[in-house]
C-alpha positions, 0 to 999 in steps of 0.5 A: 072365490069364483073365477068371475069374482076374481076376474072382476076384482082384477078389472076393477084394479087395473081400472083404479090404476088407469084412473090413477094414472090419467088423474096424475097426468092431469094435475100434471098438466094442470100444476105445469099450466099454473105454474107457467101462468103465474110466471108470466104474471110475474114477468108482467109485474116486473115489466109494469113496475118498471114502466110506473117507475119510469112514468113516475120519473116523468110526473116527477119532472113535469111536477118539477117545471110546473112548480117552476112556472108557477114560480115565474108566474108569481114573480111576474105578478109581483113585478106588475104589482111594484110596477103599477105601484111606482107608476101610481106613485110617479103619477101622484108626484107629477099631479103634486108638481102640476104636470099633466099625467096623460099625453096624447097619443101622438104619431107625427113628428110635429108633436112635441112631448 
């Protein structure tokens, strides 16, 4: 081999070493940034799960209070129906006895019921 050939082989060898070092550095930077991104994403995921659990607790409490309100409304509706039935029975009983079931509206003291 000539001196020029030897010099060319040496230069190519050095170029490949420099490229290999550069690629290793790029790989290190990309790997560390990817790892950092995954680490941050895992932290965000944990925070989001904690917030979700808190919101699910609030949602369950609201659902329970809505159910309680619905039960109270159902109870009031049933009580209203029972009162209406009692009123209808009282009017029927009064009509059977021959009494008037309606009274005039009176705001003076002269009105005697």
